[in-house]
All heavy atoms as an XYZ file, in Angstrom:
859
protein
N       4.030    -20.000    -18.214
C       3.822    -20.488    -16.865
C       4.525    -19.585    -15.860
O       3.964    -19.262    -14.829
C       4.329    -21.935    -16.797
C       4.246    -22.542    -15.454
S       2.559    -23.068    -15.165
C       2.780    -24.041    -13.748
N       5.746    -19.189    -16.180
C       6.500    -18.324    -15.267
C       5.823    -16.959    -15.155
O       5.732    -16.402    -14.065
C       7.965    -18.190    -15.718
C       8.664    -19.541    -15.552
C       8.677    -17.106    -14.937
C      10.078    -19.568    -16.053
N       5.317    -16.440    -16.272
C       4.623    -15.145    -16.227
C       3.387    -15.220    -15.338
O       3.103    -14.311    -14.585
C       4.223    -14.703    -17.625
C       5.375    -14.197    -18.425
C       4.906    -13.654    -19.730
N       6.059    -13.241    -20.519
C       5.995    -12.862    -21.752
N       4.827    -12.836    -22.372
N       7.068    -12.491    -22.394
N       2.641    -16.299    -15.446
C       1.448    -16.465    -14.618
C       1.817    -16.537    -13.144
O       1.149    -15.959    -12.284
C       0.683    -17.716    -15.030
N       2.910    -17.219    -12.849
C       3.374    -17.314    -11.470
C       3.815    -15.958    -10.935
O       3.479    -15.580     -9.813
C       4.528    -18.325    -11.365
C       5.108    -18.564     -9.980
C       4.032    -19.083     -9.035
C       6.265    -19.536    -10.047
N       4.545    -15.195    -11.762
C       4.966    -13.853    -11.349
C       3.770    -12.928    -11.159
O       3.724    -12.144    -10.209
C       5.941    -13.264    -12.367
C       7.332    -13.870    -12.386
C       8.139    -13.292    -13.547
C       8.047    -13.634    -11.069
N       2.788    -13.007    -12.049
C       1.584    -12.178    -11.915
C       0.833    -12.521    -10.639
O       0.380    -11.639     -9.905
C       0.686    -12.358    -13.130
N       0.706    -13.797    -10.335
C       0.022    -14.214     -9.106
C       0.785    -13.731     -7.879
O       0.192    -13.295     -6.895
C      -0.124    -15.729     -9.072
N       2.100    -13.785     -7.942
C       2.924    -13.323     -6.826
C       2.762    -11.828     -6.612
O       2.626    -11.360     -5.486
C       4.391    -13.681     -7.073
C       5.369    -13.396     -5.947
C       4.980    -14.186     -4.704
C       6.777    -13.752     -6.374
N       2.739    -11.064     -7.701
C       2.565     -9.617     -7.589
C       1.201     -9.262     -7.016
O       1.069     -8.358     -6.200
C       2.731     -8.952     -8.951
C       4.153     -8.785     -9.453
C       4.136     -8.258    -10.881
C       4.940     -7.856     -8.555
N       0.172     -9.973     -7.454
C      -1.181     -9.685     -6.980
C      -1.383    -10.099     -5.533
O      -2.220     -9.553     -4.836
C      -2.207    -10.362     -7.873
C      -2.293     -9.809     -9.287
C      -3.244    -10.649    -10.128
C      -2.715     -8.352     -9.284
N      -0.619    -11.061     -5.052
C      -0.796    -11.530     -3.682
C       0.097    -10.791     -2.691
O       0.000    -10.991     -1.503
C      -0.532    -13.031     -3.587
O       0.834    -13.298     -3.864
N       0.973     -9.925     -3.181
C       1.840     -9.158     -2.302
C       0.996     -8.175     -1.514
O       0.178     -7.455     -2.085
C       2.901     -8.393     -3.126
O       3.610     -9.331     -3.912
C       3.853     -7.635     -2.226
N       1.166     -8.128     -0.173
C       0.356     -7.206      0.617
C       0.627     -5.757      0.235
O       1.740     -5.395     -0.131
C       0.784     -7.480      2.069
C       2.012     -8.304      1.994
C       2.109     -8.881      0.623
N      -0.418     -4.944      0.301
C      -0.268     -3.526     -0.013
C       0.620     -2.871      1.028
O       0.606     -3.234      2.194
C      -1.643     -2.861     -0.019
N       1.376     -1.889      0.578
C       2.258     -1.203      1.518
C       1.486     -0.109      2.241
O       0.592      0.514      1.688
C       3.451     -0.612      0.771
O       3.006      0.311     -0.207
N       1.855      0.093      3.487
C       1.194      1.119      4.291
C       1.597      2.501      3.784
O       2.719      2.713      3.352
C       1.567      0.967      5.749
N       0.657      3.405      3.828
C       0.898      4.771      3.391
C       0.334      5.724      4.440
O      -0.696      5.451      5.043
C       0.236      5.017      2.038
N       1.023      6.807      4.639
C       0.537      7.866      5.520
C       0.142      9.039      4.643
O       0.933      9.496      3.813
C       1.616      8.288      6.518
C       1.921      7.196      7.523
O       0.976      6.504      7.934
O       3.089      7.032      7.884
N      -1.075      9.488      4.811
C      -1.552     10.636      4.049
C      -2.412     11.510      4.953
O      -2.661     11.153      6.102
C      -2.317     10.194      2.804
C      -3.644      9.512      3.049
S      -4.544      9.126      1.513
C      -4.947     10.754      0.892
N      -2.846     12.642      4.431
C      -3.679     13.562      5.192
C      -4.971     13.845      4.445
O      -5.010     13.818      3.215
C      -2.951     14.888      5.415
O      -1.816     14.703      6.203
N      -5.994     14.111      5.216
C      -7.268     14.570      4.659
C      -7.500     15.960      5.249
O      -7.553     16.130      6.466
C      -8.416     13.607      5.007
C      -9.733     14.124      4.449
C      -8.113     12.206      4.483
N      -7.588     16.955      4.378
C      -7.780     18.338      4.788
C      -9.256     18.675      4.625
O      -9.786     18.638      3.520
C      -6.906     19.263      3.946
C      -6.981     20.706      4.352
C      -6.453     21.119      5.566
C      -7.569     21.636      3.525
C      -6.520     22.451      5.945
C      -7.638     22.971      3.894
C      -7.106     23.376      5.112
N      -9.924     18.969      5.742
C     -11.366     19.220      5.746
C     -11.622     20.705      5.961
O     -11.105     21.293      6.916
C     -12.075     18.400      6.850
C     -13.578     18.598      6.781
C     -11.717     16.928      6.730
N     -12.420     21.293      5.060
C     -12.840     22.692      5.204
C     -14.336     22.695      5.454
O     -15.128     22.382      4.562
C     -12.518     23.490      3.950
C     -11.031     23.649      3.724
C     -10.740     24.565      2.574
N     -10.988     23.900      1.295
C     -10.288     24.149      0.194
N      -9.326     25.043      0.203
N     -10.570     23.513     -0.912
N     -14.724     23.027      6.682
C     -16.141     23.081      7.029
C     -16.643     24.490      6.770
O     -16.440     25.397      7.568
C     -16.364     22.693      8.493
C     -17.831     22.676      8.843
O     -18.690     22.821      7.984
N     -18.120     22.506     10.115
N     -17.320     24.666      5.646
C     -17.852     25.976      5.276
C     -19.289     26.157      5.751
O     -19.946     27.125      5.402
C     -17.750     26.139      3.753
C     -16.322     26.047      3.277
C     -16.200     25.830      1.777
O     -17.182     25.607      1.078
N     -14.980     25.883      1.292
N     -19.748     25.222      6.565
C     -21.105     25.265      7.100
C     -21.158     26.129      8.362
O     -20.152     26.376      8.999
C     -21.594     23.858      7.423
C     -21.632     22.923      6.213
C     -22.184     21.582      6.602
N     -23.488     21.705      7.231
C     -24.648     21.758      6.583
N     -24.663     21.700      5.273
N     -25.775     21.874      7.241
N     -22.376     26.518      8.732
C     -22.569     27.277      9.976
C     -22.776     26.336     11.161
O     -22.951     26.792     12.282
C     -23.763     28.227      9.835
O     -24.932     27.499      9.495
N     -22.761     25.026     10.912
C     -22.906     24.013     11.960
C     -21.612     23.232     12.117
O     -20.862     23.054     11.157
C     -23.996     22.995     11.575
C     -25.362     23.629     11.403
O     -25.816     24.289     12.356
O     -25.961     23.460     10.324
N     -21.383     22.725     13.319
C     -20.294     21.786     13.522
C     -20.613     20.484     12.807
O     -21.773     20.096     12.686
N     -19.584     19.811     12.328
C     -19.770     18.607     11.523
C     -18.946     17.465     12.098
O     -17.819     17.666     12.559
C     -19.352     18.889     10.060
C     -19.360     17.631      9.221
C     -20.263     19.934      9.438
N     -19.518     16.272     12.067
C     -18.797     15.045     12.398
C     -18.450     14.361     11.076
O     -19.239     14.398     10.130
C     -19.661     14.129     13.259
N     -17.267     13.760     11.006
C     -16.816     13.142      9.772
C     -16.122     11.820     10.068
O     -15.402     11.711     11.068
C     -15.843     14.085      9.052
C     -15.267     13.568      7.743
C     -15.577     14.532      6.618
C     -13.776     13.380      7.847
N     -16.371     10.831      9.218
C     -15.663      9.560      9.274
C     -15.196      9.211      7.872
O     -15.792      9.631      6.884
C     -16.564      8.430      9.780
C     -16.768      8.403     11.268
C     -17.569      7.187     11.691
O     -18.747      7.086     11.289
O     -17.019      6.364     12.424
N     -14.140      8.419      7.800
C     -13.615      7.909      6.538
C     -13.805      6.405      6.525
O     -13.553      5.736      7.529
C     -12.139      8.268      6.410
C     -11.809      9.759      6.529
C     -10.321      9.969      6.659
C     -12.352     10.517      5.327
N     -14.246      5.870      5.394
C     -14.561      4.451      5.272
C     -13.778      3.842      4.118
O     -13.800      4.371      3.009
C     -16.054      4.264      4.982
C     -16.969      4.893      5.989
C     -17.482      6.160      5.777
C     -17.325      4.211      7.142
C     -18.346      6.745      6.695
C     -18.182      4.786      8.070
C     -18.696      6.054      7.848
N     -13.118      2.714      4.364
C     -12.436      1.995      3.298
C     -13.468      1.240      2.473
O     -14.391      0.638      3.017
C     -11.422      1.008      3.877
O     -10.894      0.192      2.838
N     -13.309      1.262      1.156
C     -14.151      0.467      0.266
C     -13.543     -0.917      0.052
O     -14.167     -1.786     -0.532
C     -14.298      1.151     -1.093
C     -15.194      2.357     -1.057
C     -16.639      1.911     -0.940
N     -17.534      3.006     -1.197
C     -18.526      3.337     -0.401
N     -18.733      2.662      0.709
N     -19.326      4.331     -0.693
N     -12.300     -1.110      0.522
C     -11.577     -2.358      0.290
C     -11.481     -3.252      1.518
O     -11.029     -4.385      1.424
C     -10.164     -2.049     -0.223
C     -10.198     -1.204     -1.489
O     -11.058     -1.470     -2.351
O      -9.389     -0.267     -1.606
N     -11.883     -2.728      2.666
C     -11.818     -3.510      3.910
C     -12.840     -2.934      4.889
O     -13.630     -2.070      4.523
C     -10.402     -3.443      4.511
O     -10.150     -2.148      5.022
N     -12.786     -3.380      6.123
C     -13.707     -2.884      7.149
C     -13.129     -1.707      7.931
O     -13.682     -1.321      8.954
C     -14.059     -4.011      8.132
C     -14.908     -5.091      7.476
O     -15.644     -4.768      6.520
O     -14.826     -6.253      7.900
N     -12.027     -1.116      7.466
C     -11.396     -0.021      8.204
C     -12.250      1.239      8.179
O     -12.883      1.562      7.179
C     -10.024      0.311      7.619
C      -8.958     -0.687      7.956
C      -7.605     -0.179      7.570
C      -7.304     -0.622      6.168
N      -5.998     -0.227      5.692
N     -12.233      1.936      9.318
C     -12.910      3.223      9.472
C     -11.945      4.133     10.216
O     -11.286      3.713     11.158
C     -14.227      3.075     10.274
C     -14.890      4.423     10.481
C     -15.176      2.108      9.588
N     -11.879      5.393      9.800
C     -11.031      6.363     10.491
C     -11.921      7.435     11.078
O     -12.826      7.894     10.392
C     -10.044      7.000      9.506
C      -9.052      6.059      8.934
C      -7.801      5.770      9.420
C      -9.194      5.283      7.743
N      -7.196      4.861      8.597
C      -8.023      4.539      7.571
C     -10.227      5.128      6.810
C      -7.835      3.675      6.495
C     -10.045      4.270      5.746
C      -8.860      3.555      5.602
N     -11.781      7.897     12.309
C     -10.708      7.511     13.218
C     -10.906      6.142     13.850
O      -9.999      5.598     14.444
C     -10.709      8.608     14.272
C     -12.106      9.104     14.323
C     -12.641      8.941     12.914
N     -12.083      5.548     13.759
C     -12.312      4.211     14.311
C     -12.657      4.237     15.783
O     -12.683      5.299     16.429
N     -12.947      3.073     16.327
C     -13.254      2.968     17.753
C     -14.446      3.791     18.191
O     -14.437      4.387     19.260
N     -15.487      3.872     17.360
C     -16.695      4.652     17.669
C     -16.400      6.131     17.903
O     -17.124      6.810     18.631
C     -17.443      4.063     18.876
C     -18.011      2.696     18.562
O     -18.460      2.481     17.420
O     -18.007      1.831     19.460
N     -15.338      6.634     17.306
C     -15.002      8.058     17.391
C     -15.232      8.698     16.030
O     -15.361      8.011     15.024
C     -13.548      8.236     17.809
C     -13.270      7.724     19.205
C     -11.831      7.919     19.568
C     -11.582      7.330     20.954
N     -10.182      7.396     21.317
N     -15.286     10.019     15.999
C     -15.439     10.782     14.759
C     -14.483     11.963     14.790
O     -14.008     12.358     15.855
C     -16.891     11.292     14.567
C     -17.869     10.140     14.416
C     -17.314     12.213     15.691
N     -14.206     12.508     13.622
C     -13.482     13.770     13.546
C     -14.523     14.877     13.671
O     -15.504     14.890     12.925
C     -12.748     13.912     12.207
C     -11.694     12.869     11.965
C     -11.857     11.925     10.978
C     -10.534     12.846     12.732
C     -10.882     10.966     10.744
C      -9.551     11.890     12.499
C      -9.725     10.954     11.505
N     -14.359     15.778     14.630
C     -15.282     16.901     14.804
C     -14.641     18.159     14.234
O     -13.493     18.485     14.564
C     -15.613     17.107     16.280
C     -16.426     15.981     16.930
C     -16.586     16.233     18.425
C     -17.788     15.850     16.268
N     -15.390     18.859     13.386
C     -14.886     20.080     12.762
C     -15.863     21.204     13.078
O     -17.049     21.145     12.728
C     -14.723     19.904     11.230
C     -13.717     18.776     10.921
C     -14.193     21.183     10.607
C     -14.317     17.477     10.636
N     -15.378     22.213     13.768
C     -16.204     23.351     14.171
C     -16.708     24.127     12.953
O     -16.108     24.053     11.882
C     -15.403     24.291     15.066
C     -15.021     23.708     16.410
C     -14.289     24.721     17.301
N     -13.366     25.591     16.596
C     -12.085     25.306     16.351
N     -11.564     24.175     16.765
N     -11.311     26.155     15.701
N     -17.763     24.921     13.118
C     -18.266     25.738     12.013
C     -17.167     26.661     11.477
O     -16.461     27.309     12.244
C     -19.393     26.567     12.642
C     -19.788     25.826     13.873
C     -18.562     25.104     14.342
N     -16.999     26.666     10.167
C     -16.011     27.536      9.530
C     -14.559     27.102      9.712
O     -13.655     27.781      9.244
N     -14.336     25.991     10.376
C     -12.960     25.562     10.678
C     -12.351     24.752      9.538
O     -13.043     24.198      8.687
C     -12.939     24.736     11.958
N     -11.031     24.684      9.563
C     -10.255     23.849      8.656
C      -9.427     22.914      9.520
O      -8.869     23.334     10.528
C      -9.328     24.706      7.800
C     -10.076     25.679      6.923
C      -9.133     26.624      6.238
C      -9.932     27.672      5.484
N      -9.091     28.759      5.017
N      -9.370     21.657      9.136
C      -8.673     20.685      9.964
C      -8.000     19.646      9.066
O      -8.612     19.131      8.136
C      -9.671     19.998     10.904
C      -9.069     19.031     11.881
C     -10.139     18.544     12.847
C      -9.520     17.809     14.002
N     -10.462     17.545     15.064
N      -6.757     19.350      9.367
C      -6.037     18.301      8.661
C      -5.972     17.080      9.565
O      -5.564     17.176     10.719
C      -4.625     18.774      8.315
O      -3.950     17.768      7.596
N      -6.413     15.931      9.039
C      -6.390     14.706      9.828
C      -5.482     13.688      9.140
O      -5.666     13.395      7.960
C      -7.804     14.139     10.062
C      -8.616     15.081     10.928
C      -8.542     13.889      8.774
N      -4.499     13.176      9.865
C      -3.613     12.168      9.281
C      -4.257     10.790      9.355
O      -4.956     10.472     10.315
C      -2.376     12.241     10.179
C      -2.905     12.683     11.505
C      -4.077     13.578     11.209
N      -4.056      9.996      8.322
C      -4.525      8.613      8.351
C      -3.419      7.707      7.819
O      -2.557      8.144      7.059
C      -5.821      8.391      7.534
C      -5.609      8.654      6.046
C      -6.954      9.232      8.092
C      -6.769      8.208      5.179
N      -3.457      6.477      8.250
C      -2.566      5.455      7.721
C      -3.454      4.461      6.981
O      -4.405      3.923      7.543
C      -1.808      4.774      8.859
O      -0.906      3.826      8.333
N      -3.160      4.268      5.705
C      -3.990      3.420      4.856
C      -3.077      2.593      3.962
O      -1.860      2.751      3.987
C      -4.948      4.277      4.029
S      -4.174      5.697      3.206
N      -3.662      1.730      3.174
C      -2.887      0.924      2.239
C      -2.816      1.652      0.902
O      -3.840      2.126      0.399
C      -3.528     -0.452      2.034
C      -3.471     -1.306      3.289
O      -2.511     -1.147      4.066
O      -4.388     -2.126      3.492
N      -1.610      1.745      0.338
C      -1.449      2.375     -0.968
C      -2.449      1.788     -1.952
O      -2.569      0.578     -2.067
C      -0.032      2.135     -1.487
C       0.772      3.397     -1.555
O       0.238      4.498     -1.659
N       2.078      3.254     -1.514
N      -3.223      2.643     -2.626
C      -4.204      2.193     -3.593
C      -5.577      1.906     -3.006
O      -6.518      1.623     -3.752
N      -5.701      1.980     -1.691
C      -6.983      1.716     -1.036
C      -7.998      2.790     -1.405
O      -7.679      3.974     -1.444
C      -6.756      1.681      0.471
C      -7.945      1.305      1.298
C      -7.571      1.058      2.757
O      -6.496      1.503      3.211
O      -8.372      0.415      3.446
N      -9.240      2.389     -1.655
C     -10.318      3.323     -1.967
C     -10.984      3.750     -0.658
O     -11.432      2.900      0.113
C     -11.349      2.669     -2.887
C     -10.815      2.390     -4.249
N     -10.082      1.269     -4.539
C     -10.875      3.107     -5.384
C      -9.728      1.290     -5.802
N     -10.197      2.400     -6.345
N     -11.063      5.064     -0.446
C     -11.594      5.616      0.799
C     -12.683      6.625      0.469
O     -12.522      7.445     -0.435
C     -10.474      6.289      1.620
C      -9.390      5.262      1.953
C     -11.030      6.938      2.884
C      -8.129      5.865      2.533
N     -13.791      6.559      1.191
C     -14.888      7.509      1.023
C     -15.152      8.217      2.349
O     -14.926      7.658      3.409
C     -16.156      6.794      0.566
S     -15.992      5.962     -1.021
N     -15.632      9.436      2.266
C     -15.932     10.183      3.489
C     -17.445     10.334      3.648
O     -18.184     10.407      2.681
C     -15.244     11.545      3.506
C     -15.574     12.453      2.357
C     -14.891     12.583      1.188
C     -16.679     13.364      2.269
N     -15.502     13.501      0.375
C     -16.603     14.001      1.014
C     -17.724     13.691      3.126
C     -17.530     14.953      0.602
C     -18.657     14.647      2.706
C     -18.539     15.262      1.469
N     -17.836     10.357      4.914
C     -19.220     10.613      5.271
C     -19.240     11.682      6.351
O     -18.429     11.654      7.270
N     -20.133     12.637      6.220
C     -20.216     13.733      7.190
C     -21.681     14.003      7.518
O     -22.573     13.683      6.739
C     -19.561     14.993      6.625
N     -21.883     14.588      8.681
C     -23.225     14.953      9.112
C     -23.119     16.053     10.145
O     -22.084     16.250     10.768
C     -23.985     13.755      9.661
C     -23.334     13.088     10.839
C     -23.617     13.275     12.162
C     -22.270     12.122     10.802
N     -22.808     12.494     12.938
C     -21.966     11.770     12.134
C     -21.541     11.520      9.774
C     -20.969     10.862     12.466
C     -20.548     10.613     10.107
C     -20.280     10.289     11.439
N     -24.227     16.795     10.299
C     -24.268     17.853     11.311
C     -24.124     17.190     12.676
O     -24.835     16.224     12.987
C     -25.570     18.672     11.210
C     -25.725     19.603     12.399
C     -25.593     19.456      9.902
N     -23.201     17.681     13.468
C     -22.960     17.112     14.793
C     -24.234     17.216     15.625
O     -24.754     18.295     15.843
C     -21.803     17.843     15.471
C     -21.336     17.153     16.723
O     -21.506     15.949     16.868
N     -20.748     17.903     17.630
N     -24.758     16.075     16.025
C     -25.980     16.036     16.813
C     -27.244     15.814     15.993
O     -28.324     15.671     16.549
N     -27.125     15.809     14.657
C     -28.292     15.596     13.801
C     -27.857     14.819     12.561
O     -27.553     15.411     11.521
C     -28.916     16.927     13.405
C     -30.184     16.760     12.576
O     -30.596     15.609     12.320
O     -30.757     17.793     12.177
N     -27.849     13.500     12.664
C     -27.353     12.715     11.537
C     -28.365     12.567     10.402
O     -28.154     11.804      9.470
C     -26.819     11.357     11.992
C     -27.885     10.445     12.564
O     -29.066     10.848     12.610
O     -27.533      9.324     12.975
N     -29.459     13.351     10.454
C     -30.372     13.371      9.310
C     -29.903     14.377      8.256
O     -30.379     14.355      7.129
C     -31.798     13.694      9.758
O     -31.891     15.034     10.194
N     -28.961     15.260      8.625
C     -28.381     16.221      7.684
C     -26.989     15.704      7.340
O     -26.060     15.823      8.132
C     -28.304     17.638      8.294
C     -27.723     18.617      7.292
C     -29.676     18.091      8.778
N     -26.862     15.092      6.143
C     -25.635     14.381      5.810
C     -25.006     14.865      4.512
O     -25.636     15.558      3.715
C     -25.900     12.871      5.666
O     -26.733     12.652      4.535
C     -26.541     12.296      6.907
N     -23.758     14.455      4.320
C     -23.025     14.685      3.069
C     -22.160     13.457      2.817
O     -21.915     12.658      3.718
C     -22.160     15.935      3.192
N     -21.713     13.321      1.597
C     -20.880     12.167      1.269
C     -21.682     10.882      1.385
O     -22.844     10.818      1.012
N     -21.049      9.849      1.941
C     -21.724      8.555      2.102
C     -22.526      8.475      3.392
O     -23.111      7.442      3.701
C     -20.723      7.376      2.011
C     -20.087      7.305      0.632
C     -19.665      7.460      3.104
N     -22.567      9.578      4.157
C     -23.351      9.627      5.383
C     -22.705      8.899      6.545
O     -21.637      8.298      6.415
N     -23.343      8.945      7.715
C     -22.752      8.365      8.921
C     -22.702      6.837      8.913
O     -21.915      6.243      9.654
C     -23.653      8.870     10.042
C     -24.957      9.174      9.386
C     -24.609      9.616      7.985
N     -23.527      6.214      8.074
C     -23.568      4.752      8.039
C     -22.919      4.179      6.783
O     -23.050      2.989      6.511
C     -25.019      4.266      8.148
C     -25.647      4.679      9.463
O     -24.973      4.577     10.501
O     -26.815      5.119      9.446
N     -22.251      5.041      6.000
C     -21.561      4.595      4.789
C     -22.527      3.874      3.845
O     -22.185      2.889      3.209
C     -20.389      3.682      5.154
C     -19.497      3.360      3.983
O     -19.445      4.090      3.004
N     -18.798      2.248      4.077
N     -23.760      4.405      3.746
C     -24.763      3.710      2.947
C     -25.439      4.593      1.894
O     -26.457      4.222      1.329
C     -25.821      3.087      3.857
C     -26.576      4.111      4.690
O     -26.241      5.313      4.643
O     -27.516      3.713      5.408
N     -24.882      5.765      1.632
C     -25.466      6.654      0.631
C     -24.577      6.670     -0.619
O     -23.360      6.657     -0.511
C     -25.610      8.066      1.184
C     -26.537      8.123      2.379
C     -26.746      9.550      2.834
N     -27.507      9.579      4.068
C     -28.818      9.765      4.111
N     -29.504      9.934      3.016
N     -29.437      9.779      5.268
N     -25.186      6.705     -1.787
C     -24.379      6.769     -3.009
C     -23.698      8.125     -3.141
O     -24.258      9.152     -2.756
C     -25.403      6.551     -4.123
C     -26.718      6.930     -3.528
C     -26.619      6.673     -2.055
N     -22.502      8.118     -3.653
C     -21.769      9.373     -3.825
C     -20.654      9.155     -4.841
O     -19.810      8.280     -4.659
C     -21.191      9.823     -2.491
S     -20.323     11.398     -2.618
N     -20.653      9.947     -5.894
C     -19.627      9.830     -6.930
C     -18.424     10.732     -6.676
O     -17.370     10.534     -7.263
C     -20.217     10.188     -8.303
C     -21.250      9.180     -8.759
O     -21.158      8.005     -8.368
O     -22.170      9.590     -9.505
N     -18.585     11.732     -5.814
C     -17.516     12.725     -5.647
C     -16.915     12.736     -4.247
O     -16.218     13.682     -3.891
C     -18.063     14.130     -5.968
O     -19.152     14.407     -5.087
C     -18.524     14.228     -7.408
N     -17.180     11.713     -3.449
C     -16.692     11.747     -2.072
C     -15.708     10.618     -1.764
O     -15.512     10.275     -0.605
C     -17.858     11.728     -1.094
S     -18.907     10.291     -1.295
N     -15.087     10.073     -2.788
C     -14.118      8.998     -2.588
C     -12.789      9.376     -3.217
O     -12.729     10.180     -4.147
C     -14.632      7.695     -3.192
S     -16.181      7.113     -2.465
N     -11.731      8.791     -2.697
C     -10.395      9.042     -3.218
C      -9.548      7.796     -3.000
O      -9.973      6.852     -2.356
C      -9.765     10.275     -2.562
C      -9.707     10.212     -1.057
C      -8.590      9.688     -0.399
C     -10.760     10.674     -0.283
C      -8.537      9.624      0.984
C     -10.715     10.625      1.102
C      -9.602     10.105      1.741
N      -8.359      7.812     -3.540
C      -7.451      6.672     -3.432
C      -6.290      7.058     -2.523
O      -5.726      8.155     -2.634
C      -6.940      6.258     -4.816
C      -8.117      5.734     -5.648
C      -5.851      5.196     -4.714
C      -7.791      5.415     -7.079
N      -5.939      6.161     -1.617
C      -4.824      6.373     -0.700
C      -3.510      6.406     -1.484
O      -3.204      5.480     -2.230
C      -4.793      5.241      0.332
S      -3.351      5.278      1.410
N      -2.773      7.496     -1.315
C      -1.470      7.660     -1.949
C      -0.501      8.199     -0.896
O      -0.783      9.219     -0.253
C      -1.542      8.638     -3.143
C      -0.166      8.859     -3.752
C      -2.517      8.136     -4.200
N       0.611      7.526     -0.729
C       1.641      7.907      0.246
C       2.003      9.385      0.115
O       2.194      9.892     -0.997
C       2.886      7.042      0.028
C       4.052      7.404      0.912
C       3.904      6.932      2.348
O       3.150      5.974      2.599
O       4.556      7.523      3.220
N       2.091     10.068      1.244
C       2.525     11.473      1.336
C       1.657     12.429      0.517
O       2.152     13.406     -0.018
C       3.987     11.642      0.920
C       4.939     10.827      1.714
N       5.057     10.930      3.078
C       5.820      9.877      1.331
C       5.970     10.084      3.504
N       6.443      9.419      2.470
N       0.360     12.139      0.415
C      -0.518     13.030     -0.327
C      -1.551     13.636      0.615
O      -1.679     13.232      1.766
C      -1.220     12.272     -1.464
O      -2.113     11.320     -0.937
N      -2.274     14.610      0.102
C      -3.357     15.242      0.855
C      -4.594     15.277     -0.013
O      -4.528     15.677     -1.178
C      -2.978     16.685      1.268
O      -1.811     16.634      2.082
C      -4.106     17.347      2.033
N      -5.684     14.857      0.534
C      -6.981     14.915     -0.132
C      -7.798     15.999      0.561
O      -7.810     16.079      1.783
C      -7.689     13.572     -0.044
C      -8.996     13.515     -0.758
C      -8.871     13.594     -2.262
O      -7.846     13.157     -2.814
O      -9.818     14.109     -2.888
N      -8.477     16.844     -0.201
C      -9.268     17.931      0.372
C     -10.752     17.599      0.318
O     -11.255     17.146     -0.708
C      -8.999     19.254     -0.364
O      -7.616     19.565     -0.257
C      -9.825     20.393      0.230
N     -11.434     17.828      1.433
C     -12.891     17.633      1.539
C     -13.500     18.986      1.877
O     -13.163     19.583      2.901
C     -13.243     16.601      2.633
C     -14.749     16.541      2.844
C     -12.674     15.237      2.293
N     -14.359     19.488      1.001
C     -15.059     20.751      1.233
C     -16.501     20.454      1.630
O     -17.229     19.793      0.880
C     -15.040     21.620     -0.022
C     -13.684     22.237     -0.280
O     -13.087     22.752      0.674
O     -13.237     22.200     -1.430
N     -16.889     20.929      2.790
C     -18.257     20.752      3.289
C     -18.976     22.089      3.191
O     -18.728     22.991      3.974
C     -18.237     20.246      4.729
C     -17.505     18.921      4.937
C     -17.327     18.630      6.402
C     -18.258     17.808      4.243
N     -19.843     22.226      2.193
C     -20.560     23.467      1.950
C     -21.966     23.393      2.530
O     -22.468     22.320      2.820
C     -20.625     23.745      0.453
N     -22.601     24.556      2.683
C     -23.986     24.636      3.178
C     -24.912     23.863      2.279
O     -24.797     23.750      1.130
C     -24.454     26.078      3.261
C     -23.875     26.850      4.408
C     -24.431     26.502      5.778
O     -25.480     25.828      5.894
O     -23.810     26.872      6.762
């Protein structure tokens, strides 16, 4: 009984906040818009109807605050043409096995956007 109570307590403990970075390398000849989507909640980064804009050939590190262990997926598209997409796309509705990662405190996840 005590073990069950301790397990329930551990599972109900809120996740701790973590600060991490996402390093984006845009290897495309087009500018790209990118958003990050939580698979565990309704959070979106940067949020507020904004996107991360990455110029052609540019590299950009974007800091995010997430919950330790949170599953996050990225969606990208050509800036101005959301019919050309990568990852889960602009609406977070495309299947993708290689565009998700787990939030880990003080870590960096790399996203490579190729032609």
